[in-house]
C-alpha positions as CSV (number, residue, x, y, z in Angstrom):
1,M,179.1,-185.8,-171.7
2,P,176.8,-188.7,-172.6
3,P,176.4,-191.5,-170.0
4,H,179.0,-194.3,-170.0
5,A,178.9,-197.8,-168.8
6,P,180.7,-198.3,-165.5
7,L,184.4,-198.9,-165.8
8,D,186.0,-202.2,-164.9
9,I,188.2,-200.7,-162.2
10,P,190.2,-203.8,-161.2
11,T,191.2,-204.5,-164.8
12,L,192.2,-200.8,-165.3
13,L,194.3,-200.8,-162.1
14,R,196.3,-203.7,-163.4
15,R,197.2,-201.6,-166.5
16,I,198.9,-199.1,-164.2
17,P,202.6,-200.2,-163.9
18,L,202.6,-199.4,-160.2
19,F,199.8,-202.0,-159.6
20,S,200.7,-204.6,-162.3
21,E,202.1,-207.2,-159.9
22,L,199.6,-206.8,-157.0
23,S,197.6,-209.8,-155.9
24,D,193.9,-210.0,-156.6
25,T,193.2,-209.2,-152.9
26,D,195.3,-206.1,-153.1
27,I,193.7,-205.0,-156.4
28,E,190.3,-205.4,-154.8
29,R,191.5,-203.3,-151.8
30,V,192.8,-200.5,-154.1
31,S,189.5,-200.6,-156.1
32,R,187.6,-199.6,-153.0
33,Y,189.6,-196.4,-152.9
34,T,189.3,-195.7,-156.6
35,R,186.7,-193.5,-158.3
36,E,186.0,-193.0,-162.0
37,R,185.6,-189.4,-163.2
38,H,184.2,-188.1,-166.5
39,V,185.2,-184.6,-167.6
40,S,184.3,-182.6,-170.7
41,R,186.7,-180.8,-172.9
42,G,187.8,-177.6,-171.2
43,E,186.9,-178.7,-167.7
44,V,189.5,-178.2,-165.0
45,L,190.3,-181.2,-162.8
46,F,192.3,-179.1,-160.3
47,Q,193.7,-175.7,-160.0
48,R,197.2,-174.6,-159.1
49,G,197.2,-174.4,-155.3
50,D,194.7,-177.2,-154.7
51,Q,195.7,-179.9,-152.3
52,P,196.1,-183.3,-153.9
53,H,194.4,-186.4,-152.3
54,G,195.6,-189.0,-154.7
55,F,196.7,-189.5,-158.3
56,Y,194.9,-189.9,-161.7
57,F,195.1,-192.4,-164.5
58,V,193.7,-191.5,-167.9
59,V,191.5,-194.2,-169.5
60,S,190.6,-192.2,-172.6
61,G,191.0,-188.6,-173.8
62,Q,193.8,-186.1,-172.9
63,V,194.6,-183.6,-170.2
64,K,197.2,-180.9,-170.0
65,L,199.3,-179.9,-167.0
66,A,200.1,-176.2,-167.3
67,F,200.6,-173.0,-165.4
68,S,199.9,-169.4,-166.2
69,S,202.3,-166.5,-165.7
70,S,201.4,-163.2,-164.1
71,Q,201.2,-161.8,-167.7
72,G,198.5,-164.3,-168.5
73,T,200.5,-166.5,-170.8
74,E,200.2,-170.2,-170.5
75,K,203.0,-172.8,-170.4
76,V,202.0,-176.4,-171.0
77,V,204.3,-178.7,-168.9
78,E,203.0,-182.0,-170.0
79,I,200.2,-183.6,-172.1
80,I,198.8,-186.8,-170.5
81,G,197.2,-189.4,-172.8
82,P,195.4,-192.8,-172.4
83,M,197.1,-195.3,-170.1
84,Q,199.3,-192.6,-168.4
85,S,199.1,-191.5,-164.8
86,F,199.9,-188.2,-163.2
87,G,200.0,-186.6,-159.8
88,E,201.9,-189.3,-157.9
89,A,204.9,-187.1,-156.9
90,V,202.9,-184.1,-155.6
91,M,200.7,-186.5,-153.6
92,F,203.5,-187.5,-151.3
93,M,205.1,-184.0,-151.0
94,N,202.1,-182.7,-149.0
95,H,202.3,-179.6,-151.1
96,P,199.6,-178.0,-153.3
97,Y,199.6,-178.7,-157.0
98,P,202.2,-176.5,-158.8
99,V,200.1,-176.6,-162.0
100,F,196.5,-176.8,-163.1
101,S,195.0,-179.7,-165.1
102,E,192.5,-179.2,-167.9
103,A,190.8,-181.7,-170.2
104,L,191.8,-181.2,-173.9
105,S,189.0,-183.5,-175.0
106,D,186.2,-185.4,-173.3
107,T,188.1,-187.6,-170.9
108,V,187.6,-190.5,-168.7
109,L,189.9,-191.0,-165.7
110,V,190.2,-192.9,-162.5
111,H,191.4,-191.3,-159.2
112,V,193.3,-193.5,-156.7
113,S,193.2,-192.3,-153.2
114,Q,196.4,-191.3,-151.4
115,A,195.2,-193.3,-148.3
116,V,195.4,-196.7,-150.0
117,V,198.7,-195.9,-151.7
118,S,200.2,-194.9,-148.3
119,E,199.0,-198.2,-146.8
120,M,200.6,-200.2,-149.6
121,I,203.9,-198.4,-149.1
122,E,203.9,-199.2,-145.4
123,Q,203.1,-202.9,-145.9
124,D,205.2,-203.7,-149.0
125,A,208.8,-202.6,-149.7
126,T,208.6,-203.9,-153.2
127,F,205.6,-201.6,-153.9
128,A,207.5,-198.6,-152.6
129,S,210.4,-199.5,-154.9
130,K,208.2,-199.7,-157.9
131,L,206.7,-196.3,-157.0
132,L,210.1,-194.7,-156.8
133,A,211.1,-196.3,-160.1
134,G,208.1,-194.9,-161.8
135,L,208.7,-191.4,-160.4
136,S,212.4,-191.6,-161.5
137,I,211.3,-192.4,-165.1
138,R,209.0,-189.4,-165.1
139,L,211.8,-187.2,-163.7
140,H,214.2,-188.4,-166.4
141,G,211.7,-187.5,-169.0
142,L,211.3,-184.0,-167.6
143,I,215.1,-183.6,-167.6
144,Q,215.2,-184.6,-171.2
145,D,212.6,-182.0,-172.0
146,V,214.7,-179.3,-170.4
147,E,217.7,-180.5,-172.4
148,T,215.7,-180.4,-175.6
149,Y,214.5,-176.8,-174.9
150,S,218.0,-175.6,-174.0
151,L,220.1,-177.3,-176.7
152,R,217.9,-177.7,-179.7
153,S,216.7,-175.1,-182.2
154,S,213.0,-174.4,-182.7
155,M,213.1,-176.3,-186.0
156,Q,214.7,-179.4,-184.3
157,R,212.1,-179.4,-181.6
158,V,209.3,-179.5,-184.1
159,I,210.9,-182.1,-186.2
160,G,211.6,-184.3,-183.2
161,Y,208.0,-184.0,-182.1
162,L,206.6,-185.0,-185.5
163,L,208.9,-188.0,-185.7
164,Q,207.9,-189.0,-182.2
165,V,204.2,-188.9,-183.1
166,A,204.8,-190.7,-186.4
167,D,207.0,-193.4,-184.9
168,S,207.8,-194.7,-188.4
169,D,210.6,-194.6,-190.9
170,E,208.2,-194.8,-193.9
171,P,206.1,-192.0,-195.4
172,C,203.0,-191.6,-193.3
173,E,200.1,-189.4,-192.3
174,I,199.7,-188.4,-188.7
175,S,196.9,-186.5,-186.9
176,L,198.1,-184.0,-184.3
177,P,196.7,-185.2,-180.9
178,T,195.7,-181.7,-179.8
179,S,195.6,-178.1,-181.0
180,K,198.6,-176.4,-182.5
181,Q,198.5,-173.8,-179.7
182,V,198.9,-176.5,-177.1
183,I,201.7,-178.2,-179.0
184,A,203.5,-174.9,-179.4
185,S,203.4,-174.3,-175.7
186,R,204.5,-177.9,-175.0
187,L,207.6,-177.3,-177.3
188,N,208.3,-173.9,-175.7
189,L,207.4,-172.0,-178.9
190,T,204.9,-169.4,-179.9
191,P,202.0,-170.5,-182.1
192,E,203.3,-168.2,-184.8
193,T,206.8,-169.9,-184.7
194,L,205.2,-173.3,-185.0
195,S,203.1,-172.2,-188.0
196,R,206.2,-170.7,-189.6
197,I,208.2,-173.9,-189.2
198,F,205.3,-176.0,-190.6
199,H,205.3,-173.6,-193.6
200,D,209.1,-173.9,-194.0
201,L,209.0,-177.7,-193.9
202,S,206.2,-177.7,-196.4
203,E,208.1,-175.4,-198.8
204,V,211.0,-177.8,-199.0
205,G,208.7,-180.8,-199.6
206,L,209.2,-182.6,-196.3
207,I,205.7,-182.4,-195.0
208,S,202.2,-181.4,-196.1
209,V,199.8,-179.8,-193.7
210,Q,196.0,-179.9,-193.9
211,G,194.6,-178.7,-190.6
212,K,195.6,-181.2,-187.9
213,R,196.6,-183.8,-190.4
214,I,200.3,-183.8,-191.5
215,T,201.9,-186.0,-194.1
216,L,205.5,-186.9,-193.6
217,H,206.9,-187.5,-197.1
218,D,210.4,-188.7,-196.1
219,P,210.9,-189.2,-192.3
220,A,214.5,-190.2,-192.8
221,R,215.3,-187.0,-194.7
222,L,213.2,-185.0,-192.2
223,S,215.3,-186.4,-189.3
224,R,218.5,-185.1,-191.0
225,Y,217.1,-181.7,-191.8
226,N,218.5,-178.7,-189.8
227,T,221.1,-180.7,-188.0
């Protein structure tokens, strides 16, 4: 990766919800235990089984959290984008990572040491409450994912994903944030199934697909399709 200007760590830390209400003194203290990291596309941050020593916050780029089966197939658990953090829960469980993390593009992150977070918890009950709230939100999101995979058809999952990325009720063009193979794994589909659904939606005039760029011609009608 090309060289980058040093990050403004204190400013970035304030963008992490967990640290948003800390005093300047506390932010400075956390900064001393925070390191920036630059990884290239395809580079692995950690392997399944590695011991965590803190958590990550994505400044730019994307990383995937995934695991591989004994048959060699890969399941993407989560895609982490800019201004999102990951690894907080495992950090406190004192267990190895249950997944591996790989950069989907050239990515800039900061890594916050477990030591300083543990100190903050011991000294500030409010900080501990915010940490639990953040972890609860993440858990709720994962439960919603399980519900989606269990109760929605393949077509409904793809439509839901497209509408989430578009976030608009008007006709619009979106750019898929990562490869179709990764998106298929995230939606618990095979790449072939995802391609077939894109083709079917194109055939009925709901979308147009050109590589990673997809035009949603009528989001309102799309949301009602296959319900």
